C-alpha positions as CSV (number, residue, x, y, z in Angstrom):
1,M,-0.2,0.1,-0.1
2,Q,2.5,2.4,0.5
3,R,4.5,1.6,-2.5
4,Y,1.1,2.1,-4.3
5,R,1.0,5.8,-3.1
6,H,4.9,6.6,-3.3
7,L,4.5,5.8,-7.2
8,L,1.3,7.7,-7.4
9,L,3.5,10.8,-6.1
10,K,6.2,10.3,-8.5
11,Q,3.7,9.8,-11.3
12,T,1.9,13.2,-10.1
13,S,5.0,15.2,-9.6
14,L,5.9,14.0,-13.1
15,I,2.6,15.1,-14.7
16,L,2.6,18.5,-12.7
17,L,6.6,19.0,-14.6
18,L,5.0,18.2,-18.4
19,L,2.1,20.6,-17.3
20,F,4.6,23.3,-16.2
21,V,7.0,22.6,-19.2
22,T,4.1,22.7,-21.5
23,A,2.8,25.9,-20.2
24,S,6.4,27.4,-20.4
25,C,6.7,26.6,-23.8
26,A,3.2,27.9,-24.9
27,Y,3.9,31.1,-22.1
28,F,7.7,32.4,-23.4
29,P,7.5,32.0,-27.4
30,R,4.6,35.0,-27.0
31,I,6.8,37.3,-25.0
32,I,9.1,36.9,-27.8
33,Y,6.5,37.7,-30.3
34,I,5.4,40.7,-28.5
35,T,8.9,42.3,-27.8
36,A,10.2,41.7,-31.4
37,A,7.2,42.8,-33.2
38,P,8.5,46.7,-33.1
39,T,11.7,46.1,-33.7
40,A,10.5,44.3,-37.1
41,S,8.4,47.3,-37.8
42,Q,11.6,49.6,-37.5
43,P,12.9,49.1,-41.1
44,D,9.6,49.8,-42.7
45,T,9.7,53.4,-40.8
46,K,13.0,54.1,-42.5
47,T,12.0,53.4,-46.0
48,L,9.0,55.8,-45.6
49,R,11.0,58.7,-45.3
50,P,12.0,59.9,-48.8
51,Q,8.1,59.1,-49.5
52,P,6.3,62.3,-49.4
53,T,4.6,62.9,-46.3
54,Q,1.8,65.6,-44.9
55,T,4.9,68.1,-44.3
56,L,6.9,67.6,-47.5
57,P,4.3,69.0,-49.6
58,Q,4.9,72.7,-48.0
59,E,7.8,73.2,-50.3
60,P,5.8,74.2,-53.5
61,T,3.9,76.7,-51.1
62,Q,6.9,78.3,-50.2
63,K,8.4,78.7,-54.1
64,P,5.6,80.9,-55.3
65,T,6.2,83.6,-52.2
66,E,10.0,84.0,-53.9
67,K,9.1,84.4,-57.6
68,P,6.7,87.4,-57.3
69,L,9.6,89.3,-55.4
70,S,11.9,89.5,-58.5
71,T,8.7,91.4,-60.8
72,P,8.0,94.7,-59.2
73,T,11.8,95.1,-59.1
74,L,11.8,96.0,-62.6
75,L,15.5,95.1,-63.0
76,P,17.4,96.4,-66.5
77,T,17.9,93.2,-68.2
78,K,15.9,91.8,-71.3
79,T,14.3,89.0,-69.2
80,I,12.8,91.1,-66.5
81,T,8.7,90.5,-66.5
82,P,7.6,93.4,-68.6
83,T,5.8,96.4,-67.2
84,P,2.7,98.2,-68.2
85,N,2.5,98.6,-71.9
86,F,3.3,101.7,-73.8
87,N,-0.1,102.4,-74.5
88,D,-1.3,102.1,-71.1
89,S,-1.9,105.6,-70.2
90,T,-2.5,104.2,-66.1
91,F,1.1,103.5,-65.5
92,Q,2.8,106.1,-63.1
93,P,6.2,105.8,-61.5
94,Q,5.8,106.4,-57.7
95,S,9.5,106.6,-57.1
96,V,12.7,107.8,-58.9
97,D,14.3,103.9,-59.0
98,E,11.1,102.8,-60.4
99,L,11.1,105.7,-63.2
100,Q,14.6,104.8,-64.1
101,S,14.1,101.0,-64.0
102,F,11.4,101.4,-66.0
103,V,12.9,103.4,-68.7
104,L,15.9,101.3,-68.5
105,S,14.2,98.1,-69.1
106,R,12.1,99.6,-72.3
107,L,15.3,100.4,-73.6
108,N,16.9,97.0,-73.4
109,Q,13.7,95.4,-74.6
110,G,14.2,97.4,-77.8
111,K,12.2,100.5,-77.7
112,K,13.4,103.4,-79.3
113,V,13.7,106.9,-77.5
114,S,11.2,108.6,-79.3
115,E,8.5,105.8,-78.3
116,L,9.8,106.8,-74.2
117,T,9.3,110.5,-74.9
118,D,6.1,109.8,-76.4
119,F,5.0,107.8,-73.7
120,F,6.1,110.5,-71.0
121,H,4.3,113.4,-73.1
122,R,1.0,111.5,-72.5
123,Q,1.8,111.5,-68.9
124,A,2.6,115.0,-68.7
125,S,-0.9,116.1,-67.3
126,T,-0.1,113.6,-64.4
127,K,2.4,113.7,-61.8
128,T,5.4,112.4,-63.8
129,W,7.0,115.1,-66.8
130,T,10.2,113.4,-68.4
131,D,12.0,114.4,-71.8
132,S,15.4,113.3,-74.0
133,Y,18.0,114.6,-75.5
134,A,20.4,112.5,-77.7
135,I,23.9,113.8,-77.6
136,D,27.2,112.0,-78.3
137,F,29.1,113.4,-75.1
138,D,32.2,111.3,-75.7
139,G,32.5,111.2,-79.4
140,D,32.2,107.4,-79.9
141,G,29.9,107.9,-82.8
142,K,27.0,106.7,-80.4
143,N,24.7,108.7,-78.8
144,E,24.5,109.2,-74.8
145,L,20.6,109.9,-73.9
146,F,20.2,113.0,-71.6
147,F,17.0,112.5,-69.9
148,Y,15.4,115.4,-67.2
149,S,12.4,114.2,-65.4
150,L,10.0,115.9,-63.1
151,L,8.6,113.7,-60.5
152,R,5.6,114.9,-58.3
153,Q,5.2,113.4,-55.0
154,D,3.0,113.8,-52.1
155,N,5.2,116.9,-50.1
156,F,8.0,117.7,-52.8
157,D,9.0,117.4,-56.4
158,Q,12.3,116.4,-57.6
159,N,14.1,117.0,-60.8
160,I,16.3,114.0,-62.0
161,Y,18.7,114.9,-64.4
162,W,20.5,111.4,-65.8
163,I,22.5,110.1,-68.7
164,V,22.2,106.6,-69.8
165,K,24.8,105.2,-72.1
166,E,24.7,101.6,-74.0
167,V,27.4,99.5,-73.2
168,D,27.9,95.7,-74.8
169,G,24.4,96.0,-76.0
170,Q,22.7,97.2,-72.5
171,Y,22.0,100.5,-71.6
172,K,23.2,101.6,-67.8
173,I,23.1,104.9,-66.1
174,E,26.3,106.6,-66.3
175,Y,25.1,109.5,-64.0
176,S,22.0,110.7,-61.9
177,K,21.9,113.7,-60.2
178,N,18.6,114.3,-57.8
179,E,17.0,117.5,-56.7
180,N,14.0,119.2,-55.0
181,A,12.2,121.3,-57.3
182,E,9.1,122.7,-58.7
183,Y,10.1,122.8,-62.7
184,G,11.4,120.8,-64.8
185,A,14.3,121.7,-67.2
186,N,13.1,124.2,-70.0
187,V,15.6,126.1,-72.6
188,K,18.7,124.0,-74.0
189,I,21.3,124.4,-76.5
190,V,23.8,121.9,-77.8
191,D,27.6,123.4,-78.9
192,D,31.3,123.4,-78.2
193,F,31.7,125.8,-75.3
194,N,35.1,124.7,-74.1
195,R,36.3,124.2,-77.6
196,D,37.6,119.9,-76.7
197,D,36.0,119.1,-79.6
198,L,32.8,117.8,-77.6
199,P,29.6,118.7,-77.2
200,D,28.2,120.5,-74.4
201,L,24.4,120.6,-73.1
202,I,23.2,123.7,-71.5
203,F,19.7,123.8,-70.6
204,T,17.7,125.8,-67.6
205,R,15.4,125.3,-64.7
206,P,12.7,127.9,-63.9
207,M,13.0,129.4,-60.5
208,P,9.8,128.3,-57.9
209,G,7.1,131.2,-56.7
210,N,6.6,133.7,-59.6
211,G,8.3,131.7,-62.6
212,S,10.8,134.5,-62.7
213,G,14.1,133.6,-63.2
214,A,15.9,130.6,-63.6
215,D,19.1,128.8,-63.0
216,V,21.5,127.3,-65.9
217,F,23.2,124.2,-65.8
218,M,25.9,122.3,-67.9
219,A,26.1,118.8,-69.0
220,R,29.3,117.3,-70.5
221,L,31.8,114.8,-70.0
222,E,34.7,116.0,-68.3
223,N,37.8,114.3,-67.8
224,T,36.2,110.9,-68.8
225,E,33.8,111.3,-66.5
226,Y,29.9,112.6,-66.6
227,I,28.9,115.9,-65.1
228,I,25.8,118.0,-64.5
229,R,26.2,121.2,-62.7
230,Q,24.7,124.7,-62.1
231,I,26.7,127.3,-64.0
232,A,24.6,130.7,-63.7
233,T,21.4,132.3,-62.3
234,T,19.4,134.7,-64.3
235,D,16.1,136.9,-63.1
236,Q,15.0,136.7,-66.7
237,I,11.7,134.2,-68.2
238,I,14.1,132.5,-70.5
239,D,13.2,132.9,-74.4
240,E,16.5,131.5,-75.7
241,I,20.0,130.8,-75.5
242,R,22.6,130.7,-78.0
243,A,26.7,130.3,-77.8
244,G,28.3,133.8,-78.1
245,I,32.0,134.7,-79.4
246,P,34.8,132.9,-77.5
247,D,36.4,135.3,-74.5
248,A,39.8,135.8,-73.1
249,S,40.4,132.6,-72.0
250,G,38.9,131.2,-75.6
251,I,35.7,130.0,-74.1
252,K,32.7,130.7,-75.8
253,Q,30.5,132.9,-74.0
254,I,26.7,131.9,-73.3
255,I,24.1,134.9,-74.4
256,I,20.6,134.5,-72.7
257,T,17.5,136.0,-74.1
258,G,15.0,136.6,-71.6
259,F,11.8,138.5,-70.5
260,Q,11.5,141.0,-67.8
261,A,8.1,141.3,-66.2
262,G,6.5,144.4,-65.8
263,W,6.9,146.9,-62.9
264,G,4.3,145.6,-60.2
265,S,3.8,142.6,-62.6
266,S,1.1,144.8,-64.2
267,G,2.9,146.7,-67.3
268,P,4.5,145.2,-70.2
269,G,7.7,143.7,-70.1
270,R,10.8,143.9,-71.8
271,T,13.0,141.8,-73.6
272,V,16.5,141.5,-72.1
273,E,19.6,140.3,-73.4
274,E,22.6,138.9,-71.2
275,T,26.1,138.0,-71.6
276,F,27.8,135.3,-69.3
277,S,31.5,134.7,-69.2
278,A,33.4,131.4,-67.9
279,K,34.5,131.8,-64.5
280,G,36.3,128.8,-63.0
281,N,33.6,126.0,-63.2
282,A,30.9,128.6,-63.5
283,Y,29.9,131.5,-65.8
284,E,29.2,135.3,-64.4
285,L,27.1,137.7,-66.0
286,T,29.1,140.1,-67.5
287,N,27.0,142.6,-69.6
288,S,23.2,143.1,-69.9
289,R,20.6,145.5,-72.0
290,Y,17.2,145.9,-73.2
291,L,16.5,145.1,-76.8
292,P,13.8,147.2,-78.6
293,S,10.6,147.5,-77.6
294,K,7.5,148.9,-79.2
295,Y,6.2,150.5,-76.4
296,R,6.9,154.3,-76.2
297,I,7.6,153.9,-72.5
298,H,10.5,151.5,-72.9
299,V,11.5,154.0,-75.5
300,L,11.8,156.6,-72.6
301,Q,13.5,154.2,-70.1
302,D,16.3,153.7,-72.9
303,A,16.8,157.0,-73.3
304,Q,17.2,157.6,-69.7
305,V,20.0,155.1,-69.8
306,A,21.3,156.2,-72.7
307,Y,21.4,160.1,-70.7
308,D,22.8,158.3,-67.3
309,I,25.7,156.7,-69.3
310,G,26.8,159.6,-70.5
311,D,25.6,159.1,-73.9
312,E,23.3,162.0,-75.4
313,K,23.5,161.7,-78.4
314,L,21.5,158.5,-78.2
315,A,19.5,160.0,-75.4
316,V,18.1,162.8,-77.9
317,K,17.4,160.3,-80.5
318,L,15.4,158.1,-78.6
319,W,13.3,161.4,-76.7
320,G,12.6,162.0,-80.2
321,L,11.2,159.2,-81.3
322,A,9.2,158.8,-78.1
323,A,7.7,162.6,-78.8
324,H,7.2,161.9,-82.3
325,D,6.7,158.2,-83.5
326,A,3.4,157.2,-83.9
327,T,3.8,153.5,-84.6
328,L,4.8,153.1,-80.8
329,E,2.4,151.9,-78.5
330,N,0.8,153.6,-75.5
331,Y,0.4,151.9,-71.8
332,P,-1.7,154.1,-69.7
333,S,-1.0,154.7,-65.9
334,M,-1.6,151.9,-63.6
335,W,-2.7,154.9,-61.0
336,I,-5.0,156.3,-62.9
337,E,-8.0,155.2,-64.0
338,N,-8.6,157.6,-67.2
339,D,-5.1,158.1,-68.0
340,I,-4.2,159.8,-71.5
341,P,-0.9,157.9,-72.2
342,E,-0.9,159.4,-76.0
343,K,-0.6,162.7,-74.7
344,Y,0.9,162.6,-71.3
345,Q,4.2,160.4,-72.6
346,P,5.1,162.2,-75.8
347,A,4.7,165.7,-73.7
348,Y,7.1,164.3,-71.4
349,A,9.2,163.6,-74.3
350,V,9.2,167.3,-76.0
351,Y,10.2,168.6,-72.2
352,R,13.0,166.4,-71.7
353,L,14.5,167.5,-75.1
354,Y,13.8,171.4,-74.0
355,T,15.5,170.9,-70.9
356,H,18.7,169.1,-72.7
357,Y,18.8,171.8,-74.9
358,L,18.2,174.5,-72.2
359,I,21.2,173.6,-69.9
360,I,23.8,173.0,-73.0
361,G,22.8,176.4,-74.5
362,D,21.3,175.7,-77.7
363,E,18.9,178.4,-77.9
364,T,17.3,177.4,-81.4
365,N,16.4,174.1,-80.3
366,T,15.3,175.0,-76.7
367,Q,12.5,177.9,-78.8
368,K,11.9,175.0,-80.7
369,Y,10.5,172.6,-78.6
370,L,9.1,175.0,-76.4
371,R,6.8,176.1,-79.0
372,E,5.7,172.4,-79.9
373,L,4.6,171.8,-76.2
374,N,2.6,175.5,-76.2
375,N,0.8,174.0,-79.4
376,K,0.1,170.8,-78.9
377,Y,-0.4,170.5,-75.2
378,P,-1.4,174.0,-74.4
379,E,-1.9,174.7,-70.6
380,G,-4.9,173.2,-69.3
381,S,-5.2,170.6,-71.7
382,P,-3.8,166.9,-71.0
383,G,0.2,166.9,-70.9
384,G,-0.2,171.2,-70.9
385,E,1.3,170.7,-67.1
386,F,4.9,170.2,-68.7
387,I,4.7,173.8,-70.0
388,A,4.8,175.1,-66.5
389,L,7.6,172.6,-65.7
390,S,9.3,174.2,-68.6
391,H,9.3,178.0,-67.4
392,E,10.4,176.5,-64.1
393,A,13.2,175.2,-65.2
394,K,14.5,178.2,-67.5
395,R,13.5,180.4,-63.9
396,L,15.7,178.7,-62.1
397,L,18.8,178.2,-64.4
398,D,18.7,182.1,-65.2
399,I,19.1,182.3,-61.1
400,S,21.7,180.0,-60.7
401,Q,23.4,178.8,-63.9
402,D,23.9,175.5,-62.1
403,P,22.0,172.3,-63.7
404,E,21.9,170.7,-60.7
405,V,20.0,173.6,-58.9
406,V,18.0,173.4,-61.5
407,C,17.3,169.9,-60.7
408,D,16.8,170.5,-57.0
409,G,14.2,173.3,-57.9
410,I,12.2,170.8,-60.3
411,Y,12.6,168.2,-57.3
412,E,11.0,170.5,-55.0
413,Y,8.5,172.3,-57.3
414,L,7.2,168.6,-58.5
415,N,6.9,167.9,-54.3
416,S,4.8,170.8,-53.8
417,T,1.0,171.1,-52.5
418,D,-0.4,172.1,-55.7
419,E,-2.8,169.9,-56.9
420,N,-2.5,169.9,-61.0
421,V,1.4,168.8,-60.1
422,N,0.7,166.1,-57.7
423,F,-1.7,164.7,-60.5
424,L,1.4,165.1,-62.9
425,M,3.4,162.7,-61.0
426,D,0.8,160.0,-60.7
427,H,1.5,160.1,-64.6
428,W,4.7,158.3,-64.4
429,Y,3.9,155.2,-62.6
430,W,3.6,154.2,-66.6
431,G,3.4,149.5,-66.3
432,D,7.3,148.5,-65.3
433,H,8.8,152.2,-66.0
434,N,8.6,154.4,-62.8
435,L,9.6,157.4,-63.8
436,N,10.7,159.1,-60.9
437,I,11.6,162.9,-60.2
438,V,15.4,161.6,-60.9
439,E,13.9,161.8,-64.4
440,F,12.7,165.0,-64.7
441,C,16.1,166.5,-63.9
442,P,18.2,167.7,-66.8
443,V,21.4,166.4,-65.5
444,S,22.8,162.6,-65.0
445,R,22.3,161.7,-61.5
446,E,24.4,158.2,-62.2
């Protein structure tokens, strides 16, 4: 019996051992499978990396943001994105760089200068005005392009002067000068002023304000460099520039013909000719003269100028024209509502002839012009006041025998309280020519 129990215990132990081994074999392979599964999936993850993922499509969205950056810069190359068509009047440069880039791009795309200038002339009523001039500054047989532009911006206007040259088939800016100003370039001329066998460009820019006066500039090639500099200033409204004769230094003078506004800007203006001579890098005014005028008051003005510089012969001739030339136009006083210039101005000229011959002792001509005053302008009629003035001049000369005393006496007489004389003085404000009391004196005050 005991032996039977012992045998049963051994069998039971054996069965338990087998069950344990069987269970172990079934359990541990499952653990290996679980732990090995992640390592088996790692190579698959690596092989997916070169393939498109959700983050990789971001690259195409970045490239379009880079391409448009080159479009508005308008770089001066043939591959540049075209700017608006020349027929598109809506194109309007907003800066100097944009204006110049636009011009360069069009030139490098094969457009002619005439097309550029035509385009900008059509824009003249807007904020930009541009014109050009073709000049062979360096004498190589090919014209450079001189542009002058006016770019109107919010708070100020800019003048841009720039020179463009073609180099190896591409146009580029050789020189550029920007200035704040209200007006662009105006009158211009090309000539060899410094006589170096290369052309020089002279142009003007009106001064701001009332439009009277201008600055004068020169553009040229100087010591292999392009320059644009101001060389002179004039008070005239310029009509014309021309080259004069060479001065002592061998450089041609600059002659400017301009218009000088009337006195108080209400009378007829004068045409003035000014001569400028070279002085260093600039030019200085060396002579100025009035050109002949159709107005009687201007002839009277020229007579006084001649008299003041001692040219009595010319003064007498001009007084004679003012007194007797019926083709001269009369301009009324700005101070008298119903002035009669066709009476007062010739009468004044006759009075000046009378006092001139009175002072030099020419009795024949003295009596001649006194008779003319009495016959044409009797006392009590317009201009008759000069008869009384003539008698006063003779009285003073008879007393003093001194022309200076006569002049001072006329001065006092004109400033008297006599109403007729005060009325007479108002007639001397003729437009731009204020005939003051000095011009009633029979002697020069220069």
